[in-house]
N, C-alpha and C positions, 0 to 999 in steps of 0.2 A: 189187717184193716188199714187202709190208707188214712193218713192224717190230712185234714183239710183245714185251712185257716180262713175264717170269715171275719172281715173287718167292717165294723159298723161305721156309719158316716161320721160319728163322733170320735173315731179312732180306737174304740174298744175292740180288742182282738179275742177271738174264740177259736182255739185250735182243738178240733175234735176228731175222733176216729169215726169213720163212716164205713159201714159194711159194703162189700162188693155187691153189685146188683141193685142197690138203692140209688135213687137219684140224689144229686147234690141238694135239691130242695128237701127231700125226705130227711137227709142228714141234718139240715138246719132245723127242720120241724122237730125231729126226734131229740135234738139236743137243746131245744128252747132258745135258738138263736133269734134275737129280735131283728126285725127289719124285713123278713120274708113272710108275707101273709098267705101266699099260695091259695087264693080264693077258689080256684077251680080244682084243687086237689091234685094237680099234676097232669091234667088233660090237655095242656097247651091251648087253653081256651081263654086265657087272660094274660096279663103281663105282670102279675103281682109277686112273681118270684125272680124278678129281674136282678141280675148281678153284673158287675164289671170284672172280667177276668184279667188278672195280672198280664201285662203285655208279653212277658216271657212264656206264657202258657197258651196264647192265642192259637198258634200253629200246632200245638201238641194235642189239642182236643178234637173230637170228631167235628166235622163241618156241620154248619147249620142246615137244616132242611127248610124247604119253602114255607111251611106252616110256622116255624119259629121266626123266620125272617118277617113274615106278615104280622105276627103278634108283637114283635119288638117295636113296630110302628106305634103301638099304644103305650109303650113304656115311658116312664119319666126320664127325660133327658138321655135317650139312648146314644151310645157311642157305637157306630156300626162296625167298628173293628173289634171292640172289647166286650160289648154287651152280649149277654146270653140269658136265656131262660133256664134257671137252675133245674127245672123239672125235666129238661131235655138232655141233661148230662148224667148218664148212667155211670156210676163209680166202678172203676177197676183198679187193680194194683198200680196202674200207670198214673193214677191221680195222686199218688203220694206227694205231699208238699204243695198241692194246688192252693193258690192264694186268690181270694175273691174280695172285692170291695162292694159293699152294699150301697145303693143309691140313697140320697137324702130322704126320699120317700118312694113308695110304690104308687102306681097309677090307680 
């Protein structure tokens, strides 16, 4: 299981193991990581699982699909290079060491 680090806006770090096949959002939910509300449950119908991907990881993750790009328009202070919806990132072994920053708040 890959270890993923979620960093809250206040700097608190949570390094957790997330099972392959789950989304990064589900990993946060299952490990009680504060700051990801995931109101739509992972259907890519809101932006409340918005995260900032560490810049070293931007090109290592699967590309955004159009629906994710559209939903990011509703995110709080999106960074169009680093912002992702964590529900759209399916965990694989390649995610080992992924580092994410949570926004100040979710939309």
